[in-house]
C-alpha positions in Angstrom: 81.4 76.5 58.5 84.1 74.6 60.4 85.2 76.6 63.4 88.8 75.6 63.2 89.0 76.7 59.6 87.5 80.1 60.5 89.9 80.6 63.3 93.0 79.7 61.3 91.8 81.8 58.4 91.3 84.7 60.7 94.9 84.3 62.0 96.3 84.2 58.4 94.4 87.3 57.3 94.7 89.2 60.5 98.4 89.2 61.5 99.5 92.4 63.0 101.2 94.9 60.8 104.4 94.7 62.9 104.9 91.1 61.8 105.0 92.1 58.1 107.8 93.5 56.0 107.8 97.1 55.0 106.8 96.6 51.3 103.2 96.7 50.4 100.7 93.9 49.7 100.2 92.2 46.4 97.1 91.3 44.3 97.0 88.1 42.2 94.7 86.8 39.5 94.6 83.0 39.4 93.4 80.7 36.6 93.9 77.0 35.7 92.6 73.5 36.0 91.9 71.0 38.7 91.9 67.2 38.3 90.4 64.9 41.0 92.7 62.0 41.8 90.5 60.3 44.4 87.0 60.6 45.7 83.6 59.3 44.6 80.5 61.3 43.6 78.5 58.2 44.7 79.0 54.8 46.2 77.7 51.5 45.0 74.5 49.7 46.2 72.1 46.9 45.3 68.4 47.6 45.7 65.5 45.3 44.8 62.4 46.9 43.3 59.3 44.7 43.6 57.3 46.5 40.9 58.5 48.8 38.1 54.9 50.0 37.5 55.2 53.3 39.5 58.2 54.2 37.3 56.6 53.0 34.0 52.9 51.8 34.0 53.6 49.5 31.1 55.9 47.5 33.4 53.4 47.0 36.2 54.1 43.7 38.0 57.6 43.4 36.6 60.4 43.3 39.3 64.0 44.4 39.0 67.2 44.7 41.0 69.1 48.0 40.7 72.9 47.4 40.7 74.6 50.7 41.1 78.4 50.9 41.1 80.7 53.6 42.6 81.6 56.4 40.3 84.5 58.8 40.8 84.7 62.5 40.2 87.1 62.0 37.4 84.8 59.6 35.6 81.7 61.9 35.9 83.2 65.3 35.7 86.8 65.1 34.3 88.8 68.3 34.7 87.4 71.4 36.5 88.4 75.0 35.9 89.7 77.4 38.5 89.5 81.2 38.7 90.2 83.3 41.7 91.9 86.3 43.4 94.4 86.5 46.2 95.8 89.2 48.5 99.2 88.6 50.1 101.3 90.5 52.6 105.1 90.1 52.5 107.2 88.8 55.4 110.9 88.3 55.9 111.2 85.2 53.6 107.7 84.7 52.4 104.1 86.0 52.6 100.8 85.3 54.2 97.8 85.2 51.9 94.1 85.0 51.7 92.5 83.5 48.6 89.1 83.3 47.1 88.8 80.6 44.4 86.0 79.3 42.2 86.1 75.7 40.9 83.5 74.6 38.3 82.7 71.8 35.9 80.0 71.4 33.4 77.3 68.7 33.9 78.6 65.1 33.8 77.1 61.9 32.5 78.0 58.2 32.8 76.6 54.7 33.0 76.1 54.3 36.8 75.1 50.6 36.8 72.4 48.3 35.6 68.8 47.1 36.4 68.6 43.3 36.4 65.2 42.1 35.2 64.6 38.4 36.2 61.6 38.1 33.8 63.9 38.9 30.9 67.1 37.4 32.4 69.0 40.5 31.3 70.5 43.7 32.8 69.5 47.0 31.4 72.0 49.9 31.6 71.2 52.7 34.0 72.6 56.2 33.2 73.1 59.2 35.4 73.5 62.9 34.5 74.7 65.1 37.3 74.5 68.9 37.5 77.9 70.7 37.4 80.1 70.8 40.4 80.4 74.4 41.6 82.4 75.4 44.6 83.9 78.5 46.2 86.9 78.2 48.5 88.0 80.7 51.1 91.5 79.8 52.4 94.4 81.4 54.1 98.0 80.3 54.4 101.7 81.0 54.2 104.1 80.9 51.2 107.8 80.5 51.8 110.2 81.6 49.0 113.7 80.1 48.4 116.2 82.8 47.1 115.7 86.4 46.1 116.5 86.3 42.4 114.4 87.0 39.4 112.9 83.4 39.6 111.9 82.3 43.0 110.7 78.7 43.8 108.4 78.4 46.8 106.3 76.1 48.9 103.0 76.9 50.5 100.5 75.5 53.0 96.8 76.5 53.4 93.6 75.8 55.3 90.1 77.1 55.0 86.6 76.2 54.0 84.7 75.5 50.7 81.1 76.1 49.9 79.7 73.5 47.4 76.4 74.2 45.6 73.6 71.6 45.7 73.6 69.0 42.9 70.6 67.3 41.3 70.8 64.2 39.1 68.7 62.6 36.3 68.6 58.8 36.0 67.4 57.0 33.0 66.9 53.4 31.9 66.3 53.9 28.2 65.5 50.2 27.4 62.6 50.4 30.0 61.5 54.0 29.1 62.1 55.1 32.7 63.4 58.6 33.5 63.7 60.2 36.9 64.5 63.9 36.5 65.9 66.4 38.9 66.5 63.9 41.7 68.0 65.7 44.8 71.5 64.3 45.3 73.7 66.7 47.3 72.4 69.5 49.6 75.8 71.2 49.3 77.1 73.4 52.1 80.3 74.2 53.8 83.2 71.7 54.2 86.7 71.9 55.5 89.5 72.2 52.9 93.3 72.5 52.8 96.4 71.6 51.0 99.9 72.4 49.9 101.6 73.9 46.8 104.9 74.0 44.9 105.5 76.9 42.6 107.8 79.3 40.7 107.4 83.0 40.6 109.1 84.9 37.8 109.6 88.7 38.3 108.8 90.5 35.0 109.2 94.0 36.5 109.5 95.7 39.8 105.7 95.5 40.3 104.6 92.4 38.3 105.3 88.7 38.5 104.1 85.6 36.7 103.8 82.3 38.5 103.1 78.6 37.9 101.8 76.5 40.8 101.0 72.9 41.3 99.2 71.8 44.4 97.3 69.1 46.3 93.9 69.8 47.8 91.5 67.9 50.1 87.8 68.7 50.4 85.5 67.0 52.9 82.2 65.1 52.4 79.2 67.0 50.9 75.9 67.0 52.8 73.6 64.5 51.0 69.9 64.6 50.2 68.0 61.3 50.4 64.5 62.6 49.9 64.1 60.8 46.6 66.8 58.1 46.7 65.6 56.5 49.9 62.3 55.5 48.2 64.4 53.5 45.7 66.5 51.8 48.4 69.5 53.9 47.3 69.8 56.3 50.2 73.3 55.3 50.9 74.9 55.9 47.5 75.4 59.7 48.1 77.1 59.3 51.5 80.2 60.5 49.7 81.5 63.7 48.1 85.0 64.1 49.6 87.8 64.4 47.1 91.5 65.0 46.6 92.7 66.8 43.6 95.8 68.3 41.9 95.2 71.9 40.8 97.6 73.5 38.3 97.3 77.3 38.1 98.9 80.3 36.4 99.3 83.4 38.6 99.6 87.0 37.7 100.8 89.0 40.7 100.8 92.8 40.9 102.5 94.5 43.9 101.2 97.9 45.1 
């Protein structure tokens, strides 16, 4: 886990009580979606294969050239779902908060490139299916409110760390009857994360509020696993994983 992230999160969650306003903390349920706007699941690469026989004995002696293109998070996974909880402590014109948020997608599939076969003078499509993206973020930050009315706009900043689960992939070349299943792709692990938010909080009663929040998030690279890809000459394609996204979340806040 990034030491700077841990230190800043500890500061956000551990401010002395004298710095806080007299009213109590709040508890918030969070749910929504997350759309990646930049970042690749894998890069592109070209790798010659002298003999397809080890992948399909019927093609022994046939050579090919794998031509893999870069593929984005949006193309492979589309929109992710968010669900989380937050604790916040009020201050004079805002609040400090600590948040735990789960981000998940289902498995994603796409055509990742082609296999050029000189003997046939043709390119056979190569498909990839990737296990779902599953991440858990632990972040802290500060939210500043404008006004004290029933509807309060705000801005927020945050920093923390995100744990991403490992991801395996399955690659197929249907026209050559080749399938590589459960290929290790990402080891997963901890990465630095952070971002900013704009939102509105509507007070429904003295104790409950409903909010809508739009944000921007950055997550660093994911640790890669080349144990299988290197043998195909594709060890560089998973030197990726960082992404930037726009989450849109609904918030139900209850103050104690």
